[in-house]
Biopython code that builds the backbone (N, CA, C, O; Angstrom):
import numpy as np
from Bio.PDB.StructureBuilder import StructureBuilder

atoms = [
    (1, "UNK", "N", (-41.007, 16.184, -17.168)),
    (1, "UNK", "CA", (-39.826, 15.337, -16.645)),
    (1, "UNK", "C", (-39.722, 15.789, -15.303)),
    (1, "UNK", "O", (-39.230, 15.036, -14.462)),
    (2, "UNK", "N", (-40.193, 17.121, -14.941)),
    (2, "UNK", "CA", (-40.090, 17.442, -13.393)),
    (2, "UNK", "C", (-41.348, 16.650, -12.529)),
    (2, "UNK", "O", (-41.279, 16.359, -11.335)),
    (3, "UNK", "N", (-42.287, 16.431, -13.257)),
    (3, "UNK", "CA", (-43.342, 15.837, -12.586)),
    (3, "UNK", "C", (-42.925, 14.001, -12.324)),
    (3, "UNK", "O", (-43.336, 13.347, -11.365)),
    (4, "UNK", "N", (-42.089, 13.500, -13.367)),
    (4, "UNK", "CA", (-41.448, 12.320, -13.435)),
    (4, "UNK", "C", (-40.563, 12.102, -12.143)),
    (4, "UNK", "O", (-40.422, 11.093, -11.453)),
    (5, "UNK", "N", (-39.980, 13.436, -12.026)),
    (5, "UNK", "CA", (-38.632, 13.180, -10.933)),
    (5, "UNK", "C", (-39.352, 13.281, -9.593)),
    (5, "UNK", "O", (-39.021, 12.521, -8.683)),
    (6, "UNK", "N", (-40.508, 14.357, -9.392)),
    (6, "UNK", "CA", (-41.280, 14.363, -8.186)),
    (6, "UNK", "C", (-41.903, 13.240, -7.889)),
    (6, "UNK", "O", (-41.918, 12.910, -6.703)),
    (7, "UNK", "N", (-42.486, 12.487, -8.771)),
    (7, "UNK", "CA", (-43.318, 11.287, -8.746)),
    (7, "UNK", "C", (-42.344, 9.982, -8.060)),
    (7, "UNK", "O", (-42.792, 9.132, -7.289)),
    (8, "UNK", "N", (-41.235, 10.045, -8.439)),
    (8, "UNK", "CA", (-40.074, 9.068, -8.073)),
    (8, "UNK", "C", (-40.128, 8.220, -9.387)),
    (8, "UNK", "O", (-39.412, 7.226, -9.272)),
    (9, "UNK", "N", (-40.672, 8.292, -10.441)),
    (9, "UNK", "CA", (-40.491, 7.545, -11.682)),
    (9, "UNK", "C", (-39.072, 7.004, -12.130)),
    (9, "UNK", "O", (-38.831, 5.814, -12.332)),
    (10, "UNK", "N", (-38.176, 8.034, -12.257)),
    (10, "UNK", "CA", (-36.954, 8.341, -12.500)),
    (10, "UNK", "C", (-36.232, 7.296, -11.603)),
    (10, "UNK", "O", (-35.818, 6.269, -12.141)),
    (11, "UNK", "N", (-36.081, 7.463, -10.460)),
    (11, "UNK", "CA", (-35.652, 6.992, -9.246)),
    (11, "UNK", "C", (-36.015, 5.117, -9.397)),
    (11, "UNK", "O", (-35.112, 4.281, -9.427)),
    (12, "UNK", "N", (-37.336, 4.814, -9.465)),
    (12, "UNK", "CA", (-37.596, 3.570, -9.732)),
    (12, "UNK", "C", (-37.199, 2.608, -10.915)),
    (12, "UNK", "O", (-37.115, 1.380, -10.885)),
    (13, "UNK", "N", (-36.984, 3.439, -11.926)),
    (13, "UNK", "CA", (-36.605, 3.128, -13.341)),
    (13, "UNK", "C", (-34.971, 2.584, -12.740)),
    (13, "UNK", "O", (-34.576, 1.453, -13.023)),
    (14, "UNK", "N", (-34.319, 3.320, -12.091)),
    (14, "UNK", "CA", (-32.857, 3.494, -12.124)),
    (14, "UNK", "C", (-32.872, 2.140, -11.148)),
    (14, "UNK", "O", (-32.281, 1.151, -11.580)),
    (15, "UNK", "N", (-33.437, 2.072, -10.030)),
    (15, "UNK", "CA", (-33.509, 0.955, -9.290)),
    (15, "UNK", "C", (-33.985, -0.406, -9.844)),
    (15, "UNK", "O", (-33.237, -1.359, -9.630)),
    (16, "UNK", "N", (-35.001, -0.602, -10.450)),
    (16, "UNK", "CA", (-35.373, -1.418, -11.258)),
    (16, "UNK", "C", (-34.167, -1.896, -12.206)),
    (16, "UNK", "O", (-33.805, -3.068, -12.101)),
    (17, "UNK", "N", (-33.545, -1.075, -13.097)),
    (17, "UNK", "CA", (-32.492, -1.342, -14.296)),
    (17, "UNK", "C", (-31.480, -2.357, -13.041)),
    (17, "UNK", "O", (-31.426, -3.582, -12.925)),
    (18, "UNK", "N", (-30.905, -1.472, -12.389)),
    (18, "UNK", "CA", (-29.644, -2.049, -11.344)),
    (18, "UNK", "C", (-30.134, -3.419, -10.861)),
    (18, "UNK", "O", (-29.440, -4.430, -10.975)),
    (19, "UNK", "N", (-31.182, -3.413, -10.396)),
    (19, "UNK", "CA", (-31.891, -4.751, -9.959)),
    (19, "UNK", "C", (-31.648, -6.174, -10.911)),
    (19, "UNK", "O", (-31.175, -7.290, -10.695)),
    (20, "UNK", "N", (-32.261, -5.457, -12.100)),
    (20, "UNK", "CA", (-32.170, -6.591, -13.411)),
    (20, "UNK", "C", (-30.765, -7.163, -13.749)),
    (20, "UNK", "O", (-30.412, -8.334, -13.890)),
    (21, "UNK", "N", (-29.881, -5.699, -13.862)),
    (21, "UNK", "CA", (-28.516, -6.149, -14.047)),
    (21, "UNK", "C", (-27.886, -7.039, -12.966)),
    (21, "UNK", "O", (-27.045, -7.905, -13.210)),
    (22, "UNK", "N", (-28.322, -6.773, -11.866)),
    (22, "UNK", "CA", (-27.664, -7.675, -10.766)),
    (22, "UNK", "C", (-27.958, -9.089, -10.798)),
    (22, "UNK", "O", (-27.149, -9.972, -10.513)),
    (23, "UNK", "N", (-29.438, -9.300, -11.242)),
    (23, "UNK", "CA", (-29.804, -10.504, -11.483)),
    (23, "UNK", "C", (-28.990, -11.265, -12.474)),
    (23, "UNK", "O", (-28.591, -12.421, -12.331)),
    (24, "UNK", "N", (-28.782, -10.448, -13.540)),
    (24, "UNK", "CA", (-28.426, -11.083, -14.636)),
    (24, "UNK", "C", (-26.817, -11.673, -14.474)),
    (24, "UNK", "O", (-26.347, -12.650, -15.057)),
    (25, "UNK", "N", (-26.211, -10.877, -13.615)),
    (25, "UNK", "CA", (-24.884, -11.430, -13.450)),
    (25, "UNK", "C", (-24.976, -12.590, -12.550)),
    (25, "UNK", "O", (-24.336, -13.617, -12.778)),
    (26, "UNK", "N", (-25.855, -12.441, -11.401)),
    (26, "UNK", "CA", (-25.797, -13.542, -10.830)),
    (26, "UNK", "C", (-26.271, -14.975, -11.356)),
    (26, "UNK", "O", (-25.844, -16.064, -10.973)),
    (27, "UNK", "N", (-27.168, -14.750, -12.238)),
    (27, "UNK", "CA", (-27.790, -16.129, -13.031)),
    (27, "UNK", "C", (-26.864, -16.310, -13.944)),
    (27, "UNK", "O", (-27.185, -17.216, -14.713)),
    (28, "UNK", "N", (-25.546, -15.686, -14.253)),
    (28, "UNK", "CA", (-25.045, -16.068, -15.446)),
    (28, "UNK", "C", (-24.904, -15.541, -16.827)),
    (28, "UNK", "O", (-23.974, -15.655, -17.626)),
    (29, "UNK", "N", (-26.367, -14.770, -16.944)),
    (29, "UNK", "CA", (-26.754, -14.547, -18.255)),
    (29, "UNK", "C", (-26.027, -13.724, -18.717)),
    (29, "UNK", "O", (-25.718, -13.932, -19.891)),
    (30, "UNK", "N", (-25.526, -12.654, -18.150)),
    (30, "UNK", "CA", (-24.407, -11.392, -18.399)),
    (30, "UNK", "C", (-23.178, -11.968, -17.539)),
    (30, "UNK", "O", (-23.027, -12.121, -16.327)),
    (31, "UNK", "N", (-22.364, -12.224, -18.644)),
    (31, "UNK", "CA", (-20.898, -12.564, -18.047)),
    (31, "UNK", "C", (-19.973, -11.340, -18.007)),
    (31, "UNK", "O", (-19.752, -10.647, -19.001)),
    (32, "UNK", "N", (-19.471, -11.131, -16.851)),
    (32, "UNK", "CA", (-18.435, -10.210, -16.234)),
    (32, "UNK", "C", (-16.897, -10.977, -16.349)),
    (32, "UNK", "O", (-16.824, -11.970, -15.624)),
    (33, "UNK", "N", (-16.214, -10.809, -16.789)),
    (33, "UNK", "CA", (-14.677, -11.456, -16.840)),
    (33, "UNK", "C", (-14.361, -11.225, -15.018)),
    (33, "UNK", "O", (-14.398, -10.076, -14.578)),
    (34, "UNK", "N", (-14.113, -12.203, -14.231)),
    (34, "UNK", "CA", (-13.309, -12.184, -13.133)),
    (34, "UNK", "C", (-14.170, -12.044, -12.046)),
    (34, "UNK", "O", (-13.822, -12.184, -10.873)),
    (35, "UNK", "N", (-15.616, -11.688, -12.538)),
    (35, "UNK", "CA", (-16.594, -11.473, -11.311)),
    (35, "UNK", "C", (-17.216, -12.848, -11.254)),
    (35, "UNK", "O", (-17.004, -13.656, -10.350)),
    (36, "UNK", "N", (-18.038, -13.055, -12.342)),
    (36, "UNK", "CA", (-18.797, -14.386, -12.244)),
    (36, "UNK", "C", (-18.418, -15.481, -13.372)),
    (36, "UNK", "O", (-19.111, -16.448, -13.689)),
    (37, "UNK", "N", (-17.460, -15.199, -13.781)),
    (37, "UNK", "CA", (-16.999, -16.089, -14.974)),
    (37, "UNK", "C", (-15.366, -16.157, -15.153)),
    (37, "UNK", "O", (-14.815, -15.201, -14.607)),
    (38, "UNK", "N", (-14.575, -16.973, -15.723)),
    (38, "UNK", "CA", (-13.266, -16.954, -15.957)),
    (38, "UNK", "C", (-12.544, -16.242, -14.724)),
    (38, "UNK", "O", (-11.777, -15.287, -14.845)),
    (39, "UNK", "N", (-12.855, -16.767, -13.685)),
    (39, "UNK", "CA", (-11.948, -16.506, -12.053)),
    (39, "UNK", "C", (-10.687, -17.210, -12.335)),
    (39, "UNK", "O", (-10.664, -18.045, -13.239)),
    (40, "UNK", "N", (-9.616, -16.942, -11.629)),
    (40, "UNK", "CA", (-8.607, -17.515, -11.531)),
    (40, "UNK", "C", (-8.865, -17.938, -10.056)),
    (40, "UNK", "O", (-9.245, -17.176, -9.167)),
    (41, "UNK", "N", (-8.586, -19.351, -9.919)),
    (41, "UNK", "CA", (-8.405, -20.063, -8.418)),
    (41, "UNK", "C", (-7.333, -19.515, -7.899)),
    (41, "UNK", "O", (-7.612, -18.630, -7.089)),
    (42, "UNK", "N", (-6.205, -19.704, -8.057)),
    (42, "UNK", "CA", (-5.012, -19.410, -7.541)),
    (42, "UNK", "C", (-3.933, -18.613, -8.217)),
    (42, "UNK", "O", (-3.472, -18.958, -9.305)),
    (43, "UNK", "N", (-3.554, -17.599, -7.598)),
    (43, "UNK", "CA", (-2.511, -16.867, -8.390)),
    (43, "UNK", "C", (-1.128, -17.256, -7.717)),
    (43, "UNK", "O", (-0.809, -17.169, -6.531)),
    (44, "UNK", "N", (-0.295, -17.771, -8.951)),
    (44, "UNK", "CA", (0.949, -18.174, -8.912)),
    (44, "UNK", "C", (1.887, -17.257, -9.030)),
    (44, "UNK", "O", (2.003, -16.815, -10.173)),
    (45, "UNK", "N", (2.660, -16.782, -8.160)),
    (45, "UNK", "CA", (3.879, -15.853, -8.404)),
    (45, "UNK", "C", (5.230, -16.482, -8.731)),
    (45, "UNK", "O", (5.761, -17.356, -8.046)),
    (46, "UNK", "N", (5.760, -15.919, -9.910)),
    (46, "UNK", "CA", (6.874, -16.314, -10.300)),
    (46, "UNK", "C", (7.925, -16.251, -9.210)),
    (46, "UNK", "O", (7.590, -15.468, -8.321)),
    (47, "UNK", "N", (9.006, -16.794, -9.025)),
    (47, "UNK", "CA", (10.223, -16.612, -8.221)),
    (47, "UNK", "C", (10.767, -15.637, -8.512)),
    (47, "UNK", "O", (10.720, -15.318, -9.700)),
    (48, "UNK", "N", (11.555, -14.703, -7.488)),
    (48, "UNK", "CA", (12.385, -13.545, -7.361)),
    (48, "UNK", "C", (13.549, -13.943, -8.149)),
    (48, "UNK", "O", (14.031, -15.070, -8.037)),
    (49, "UNK", "N", (13.931, -13.224, -8.795)),
    (49, "UNK", "CA", (15.415, -13.328, -9.848)),
    (49, "UNK", "C", (16.274, -12.873, -8.669)),
    (49, "UNK", "O", (16.028, -11.826, -8.071)),
    (50, "UNK", "N", (17.271, -13.669, -8.353)),
    (50, "UNK", "CA", (18.429, -13.095, -7.646)),
    (50, "UNK", "C", (19.823, -13.219, -8.042)),
    (50, "UNK", "O", (20.516, -14.226, -7.903)),
    (51, "UNK", "N", (20.135, -12.223, -8.496)),
    (51, "UNK", "CA", (21.833, -12.416, -9.380)),
    (51, "UNK", "C", (22.551, -12.183, -8.512)),
    (51, "UNK", "O", (22.498, -11.238, -7.725)),
    (52, "UNK", "N", (23.526, -13.287, -8.588)),
    (52, "UNK", "CA", (24.964, -13.322, -7.785)),
    (52, "UNK", "C", (25.538, -12.277, -7.691)),
    (52, "UNK", "O", (25.685, -11.734, -8.786)),
    (53, "UNK", "N", (26.059, -11.575, -6.602)),
    (53, "UNK", "CA", (26.544, -10.266, -6.604)),
    (53, "UNK", "C", (27.926, -10.399, -7.301)),
    (53, "UNK", "O", (28.408, -9.318, -7.641)),
    (54, "UNK", "N", (28.647, -11.485, -7.577)),
    (54, "UNK", "CA", (29.785, -11.221, -8.367)),
    (54, "UNK", "C", (29.376, -11.192, -10.108)),
    (54, "UNK", "O", (30.149, -10.688, -10.922)),
    (55, "UNK", "N", (28.286, -11.701, -10.437)),
    (55, "UNK", "CA", (27.796, -11.568, -11.807)),
    (55, "UNK", "C", (27.466, -10.017, -11.919)),
    (55, "UNK", "O", (27.785, -9.334, -12.892)),
    (56, "UNK", "N", (26.846, -9.587, -10.900)),
    (56, "UNK", "CA", (26.549, -8.079, -10.956)),
    (56, "UNK", "C", (28.060, -7.339, -10.869)),
    (56, "UNK", "O", (28.281, -6.594, -11.825)),
    (57, "UNK", "N", (28.635, -7.390, -10.331)),
    (57, "UNK", "CA", (29.960, -6.612, -10.059)),
    (57, "UNK", "C", (30.523, -6.685, -11.788)),
    (57, "UNK", "O", (30.591, -5.707, -12.533)),
    (58, "UNK", "N", (30.874, -8.062, -12.140)),
    (58, "UNK", "CA", (31.414, -8.016, -13.769)),
    (58, "UNK", "C", (30.369, -7.317, -14.631)),
    (58, "UNK", "O", (30.799, -6.605, -15.538)),
    (59, "UNK", "N", (29.177, -7.417, -14.482)),
    (59, "UNK", "CA", (28.408, -6.550, -15.599)),
    (59, "UNK", "C", (28.608, -4.978, -15.391)),
    (59, "UNK", "O", (28.730, -4.237, -16.367)),
    (60, "UNK", "N", (28.634, -4.525, -14.147)),
    (60, "UNK", "CA", (28.854, -3.399, -14.138)),
    (60, "UNK", "C", (30.255, -2.572, -14.336)),
    (60, "UNK", "O", (30.425, -1.359, -14.467)),
    (61, "UNK", "N", (31.223, -3.677, -14.309)),
    (61, "UNK", "CA", (32.599, -3.083, -14.555)),
    (61, "UNK", "C", (32.700, -3.400, -15.876)),
    (61, "UNK", "O", (33.604, -2.832, -16.489)),
    (62, "UNK", "N", (31.891, -4.287, -16.570)),
    (62, "UNK", "CA", (31.797, -4.350, -18.330)),
    (62, "UNK", "C", (31.397, -2.946, -18.587)),
    (62, "UNK", "O", (32.160, -2.168, -19.161)),
    (63, "UNK", "N", (30.099, -2.571, -18.134)),
    (63, "UNK", "CA", (29.352, -1.604, -18.640)),
    (63, "UNK", "C", (30.089, -0.111, -18.598)),
    (63, "UNK", "O", (30.016, 0.800, -19.422)),
    (64, "UNK", "N", (30.887, -0.191, -17.239)),
    (64, "UNK", "CA", (31.928, 0.633, -17.006)),
    (64, "UNK", "C", (33.074, 1.034, -18.261)),
    (64, "UNK", "O", (33.261, 2.150, -18.747)),
    (65, "UNK", "N", (33.644, -0.030, -18.545)),
    (65, "UNK", "CA", (34.587, 0.012, -19.612)),
    (65, "UNK", "C", (34.039, 0.393, -20.942)),
    (65, "UNK", "O", (34.665, 1.194, -21.637)),
    (66, "UNK", "N", (32.804, -0.173, -21.385)),
    (66, "UNK", "CA", (32.315, 0.156, -22.411)),
    (66, "UNK", "C", (32.181, 1.794, -22.482)),
    (66, "UNK", "O", (32.797, 2.425, -23.341)),
    (67, "UNK", "N", (31.427, 2.364, -21.623)),
    (67, "UNK", "CA", (31.567, 4.015, -21.606)),
    (67, "UNK", "C", (32.700, 4.550, -21.518)),
    (67, "UNK", "O", (32.656, 5.747, -21.803)),
    (68, "UNK", "N", (33.904, 4.100, -21.189)),
    (68, "UNK", "CA", (35.063, 4.501, -21.462)),
    (68, "UNK", "C", (35.562, 4.469, -22.648)),
    (68, "UNK", "O", (36.160, 5.453, -23.082)),
    (69, "UNK", "N", (35.407, 3.343, -23.381)),
    (69, "UNK", "CA", (35.894, 3.285, -24.647)),
    (69, "UNK", "C", (35.002, 3.718, -25.919)),
    (69, "UNK", "O", (35.461, 3.685, -27.061)),
    (70, "UNK", "N", (33.702, 4.120, -25.626)),
    (70, "UNK", "CA", (32.862, 4.650, -26.731)),
    (70, "UNK", "C", (33.032, 5.910, -27.167)),
    (70, "UNK", "O", (33.702, 6.611, -26.409)),
    (71, "UNK", "N", (32.672, 6.376, -28.062)),
    (71, "UNK", "CA", (33.128, 7.650, -28.857)),
    (71, "UNK", "C", (31.855, 8.590, -28.386)),
    (71, "UNK", "O", (30.774, 8.441, -28.955)),
    (72, "UNK", "N", (31.996, 9.472, -27.430)),
    (72, "UNK", "CA", (31.080, 10.251, -27.025)),
    (72, "UNK", "C", (30.539, 11.345, -28.182)),
    (72, "UNK", "O", (29.342, 11.504, -28.421)),
    (73, "UNK", "N", (31.596, 12.056, -28.843)),
    (73, "UNK", "CA", (31.162, 12.909, -30.214)),
    (73, "UNK", "C", (30.422, 12.100, -30.681)),
    (73, "UNK", "O", (29.261, 12.499, -30.581)),
    (74, "UNK", "N", (30.513, 10.960, -31.241)),
    (74, "UNK", "CA", (29.617, 10.002, -32.520)),
    (74, "UNK", "C", (28.212, 10.076, -31.572)),
    (74, "UNK", "O", (27.077, 10.314, -31.986)),
    (75, "UNK", "N", (28.580, 9.832, -30.336)),
    (75, "UNK", "CA", (27.125, 9.431, -30.013)),
    (75, "UNK", "C", (26.050, 10.790, -29.727)),
    (75, "UNK", "O", (24.835, 10.752, -29.922)),
    (76, "UNK", "N", (26.748, 11.859, -29.271)),
    (76, "UNK", "CA", (25.921, 13.134, -29.299)),
    (76, "UNK", "C", (25.537, 13.611, -30.613)),
    (76, "UNK", "O", (24.429, 14.145, -30.661)),
    (77, "UNK", "N", (26.110, 13.550, -31.540)),
    (77, "UNK", "CA", (25.671, 13.632, -32.905)),
    (77, "UNK", "C", (24.578, 12.676, -33.205)),
    (77, "UNK", "O", (23.536, 13.108, -33.698)),
    (78, "UNK", "N", (24.717, 11.500, -32.968)),
    (78, "UNK", "CA", (23.573, 10.384, -33.491)),
    (78, "UNK", "C", (22.227, 10.806, -32.483)),
    (78, "UNK", "O", (21.079, 10.584, -32.867)),
    (79, "UNK", "N", (22.423, 11.225, -31.601)),
    (79, "UNK", "CA", (21.369, 11.631, -30.390)),
    (79, "UNK", "C", (20.535, 12.852, -30.979)),
    (79, "UNK", "O", (19.311, 12.972, -31.008)),
    (80, "UNK", "N", (21.484, 13.699, -31.427)),
    (80, "UNK", "CA", (20.948, 15.099, -31.944)),
    (80, "UNK", "C", (20.374, 14.992, -33.224)),
    (80, "UNK", "O", (19.732, 15.976, -33.592)),
    (81, "UNK", "N", (20.464, 13.859, -34.131)),
    (81, "UNK", "CA", (20.234, 13.829, -35.152)),
    (81, "UNK", "C", (18.697, 12.991, -35.091)),
    (81, "UNK", "O", (17.787, 13.254, -35.878)),
    (82, "UNK", "N", (18.594, 11.912, -33.977)),
    (82, "UNK", "CA", (17.459, 11.414, -33.854)),
    (82, "UNK", "C", (16.691, 12.389, -33.154)),
    (82, "UNK", "O", (15.487, 12.206, -33.334)),
    (83, "UNK", "N", (16.986, 13.470, -32.336)),
    (83, "UNK", "CA", (15.914, 14.398, -31.811)),
    (83, "UNK", "C", (15.176, 15.162, -32.908)),
    (83, "UNK", "O", (13.997, 15.461, -33.096)),
    (84, "UNK", "N", (16.570, 15.405, -33.701)),
    (84, "UNK", "CA", (15.769, 16.605, -34.769)),
    (84, "UNK", "C", (14.928, 15.692, -35.855)),
    (84, "UNK", "O", (14.065, 16.190, -36.578)),
    (85, "UNK", "N", (15.204, 14.612, -35.875)),
    (85, "UNK", "CA", (14.123, 13.486, -36.834)),
    (85, "UNK", "C", (12.711, 13.329, -36.200)),
    (85, "UNK", "O", (11.633, 13.272, -36.791)),
    (86, "UNK", "N", (12.945, 13.277, -34.941)),
    (86, "UNK", "CA", (11.664, 12.870, -34.311)),
    (86, "UNK", "C", (10.734, 13.978, -34.311)),
    (86, "UNK", "O", (9.587, 13.681, -33.976)),
    (87, "UNK", "N", (11.015, 15.482, -34.680)),
    (87, "UNK", "CA", (10.637, 16.503, -34.555)),
    (87, "UNK", "C", (9.601, 16.637, -36.183)),
    (87, "UNK", "O", (8.695, 17.429, -36.442)),
    (88, "UNK", "N", (10.150, 15.613, -36.966)),
    (88, "UNK", "CA", (9.642, 15.762, -38.450)),
    (88, "UNK", "C", (8.687, 14.376, -38.605)),
    (88, "UNK", "O", (8.378, 13.759, -37.585)),
    (89, "UNK", "N", (8.281, 13.966, -39.799)),
    (89, "UNK", "CA", (7.521, 12.716, -39.672)),
    (89, "UNK", "C", (8.267, 11.712, -40.492)),
    (89, "UNK", "O", (7.712, 10.853, -41.176)),
    (90, "UNK", "N", (9.600, 11.878, -40.378)),
    (90, "UNK", "CA", (10.562, 10.848, -40.818)),
    (90, "UNK", "C", (10.737, 9.711, -40.083)),
    (90, "UNK", "O", (10.600, 9.799, -38.863)),
    (91, "UNK", "N", (11.080, 8.404, -40.698)),
    (91, "UNK", "CA", (11.212, 7.086, -40.137)),
    (91, "UNK", "C", (12.336, 7.229, -39.224)),
    (91, "UNK", "O", (13.416, 7.566, -39.709)),
    (92, "UNK", "N", (12.243, 7.032, -38.037)),
    (92, "UNK", "CA", (13.102, 7.038, -36.787)),
    (92, "UNK", "C", (13.982, 6.109, -37.001)),
    (92, "UNK", "O", (15.172, 6.392, -36.860)),
    (93, "UNK", "N", (13.575, 4.752, -37.401)),
    (93, "UNK", "CA", (14.543, 3.557, -37.177)),
    (93, "UNK", "C", (16.085, 3.717, -37.659)),
    (93, "UNK", "O", (16.962, 3.069, -37.088)),
    (94, "UNK", "N", (16.312, 4.375, -38.456)),
    (94, "UNK", "CA", (17.763, 4.672, -39.235)),
    (94, "UNK", "C", (18.593, 5.151, -38.244)),
    (94, "UNK", "O", (19.684, 4.705, -37.889)),
    (95, "UNK", "N", (17.818, 6.347, -37.722)),
    (95, "UNK", "CA", (18.403, 7.049, -36.468)),
    (95, "UNK", "C", (18.450, 6.344, -35.161)),
    (95, "UNK", "O", (19.420, 6.262, -34.407)),
    (96, "UNK", "N", (17.347, 5.882, -35.013)),
    (96, "UNK", "CA", (17.755, 4.763, -33.451)),
    (96, "UNK", "C", (18.917, 3.817, -33.849)),
    (96, "UNK", "O", (19.751, 3.535, -32.988)),
    (97, "UNK", "N", (18.999, 3.423, -34.821)),
    (97, "UNK", "CA", (20.028, 2.088, -35.110)),
    (97, "UNK", "C", (21.222, 2.908, -35.165)),
    (97, "UNK", "O", (22.220, 2.349, -34.710)),
    (98, "UNK", "N", (21.381, 4.077, -35.597)),
    (98, "UNK", "CA", (22.692, 4.755, -35.622)),
    (98, "UNK", "C", (23.096, 5.118, -34.215)),
    (98, "UNK", "O", (24.278, 5.113, -33.869)),
    (99, "UNK", "N", (22.159, 5.414, -33.454)),
    (99, "UNK", "CA", (22.523, 5.330, -31.989)),
    (99, "UNK", "C", (22.663, 4.569, -31.333)),
    (99, "UNK", "O", (23.527, 4.655, -30.460)),
    (100, "UNK", "N", (21.999, 3.662, -31.443)),
    (100, "UNK", "CA", (22.333, 2.053, -30.797)),
    (100, "UNK", "C", (24.089, 1.553, -31.379)),
    (100, "UNK", "O", (24.984, 1.097, -30.668)),
    (101, "UNK", "N", (24.129, 1.801, -32.695)),
    (101, "UNK", "CA", (25.406, 1.436, -32.832)),
    (101, "UNK", "C", (26.550, 2.169, -32.478)),
    (101, "UNK", "O", (27.660, 1.650, -32.358)),
    (102, "UNK", "N", (26.287, 3.502, -32.286)),
    (102, "UNK", "CA", (27.257, 4.343, -31.452)),
    (102, "UNK", "C", (27.364, 3.968, -30.166)),
    (102, "UNK", "O", (28.110, 4.676, -29.490)),
    (103, "UNK", "N", (26.715, 2.848, -29.495)),
    (103, "UNK", "CA", (26.524, 2.576, -28.169)),
    (103, "UNK", "C", (26.038, 3.712, -27.475)),
    (103, "UNK", "O", (26.523, 4.060, -26.398)),
    (104, "UNK", "N", (25.241, 4.225, -27.954)),
    (104, "UNK", "CA", (24.384, 5.277, -26.994)),
    (104, "UNK", "C", (23.889, 4.724, -26.009)),
    (104, "UNK", "O", (22.814, 4.148, -26.179)),
    (105, "UNK", "N", (24.467, 4.721, -24.767)),
    (105, "UNK", "CA", (23.968, 4.149, -23.470)),
    (105, "UNK", "C", (22.977, 4.971, -22.390)),
    (105, "UNK", "O", (22.278, 4.554, -21.467)),
    (106, "UNK", "N", (23.287, 6.658, -23.043)),
    (106, "UNK", "CA", (22.555, 7.401, -22.436)),
    (106, "UNK", "C", (21.257, 7.670, -22.696)),
    (106, "UNK", "O", (20.634, 8.457, -21.982)),
]
sb = StructureBuilder()
sb.init_structure("model")
sb.init_model(0)
sb.init_chain("A")
sb.init_seg("    ")
for serial, (resi, resn, name, xyz) in enumerate(atoms, 1):
    if name == "N":
        sb.init_residue(resn, " ", resi, " ")
    sb.init_atom(name, np.array(xyz, "f"), 0.0, 1.0, " ", f" {name:<3s}", serial, name[0])
structure = sb.get_structure()
């Protein structure tokens, strides 16, 4: 192996392989998505959503009222149960559902 390295055999083999690979790409024999095939000609950007400040204020106020009305003790209990269940192999969906039902927004 040392003689092959000193003779340059390994380097030539790498160079030939790279050359053949590039030829395959350029001829289309080797398809590389987004490089030589399936290229997107024009990228269209969706318009940025602009929320009316009045709507934002209404939503923030509604959320604030919801947080004031909810039962924080019930939320803490449901979150603790969820954390405990997550440390086991239990199905988490019932615990997640209970937390959401308790309006757990934290």
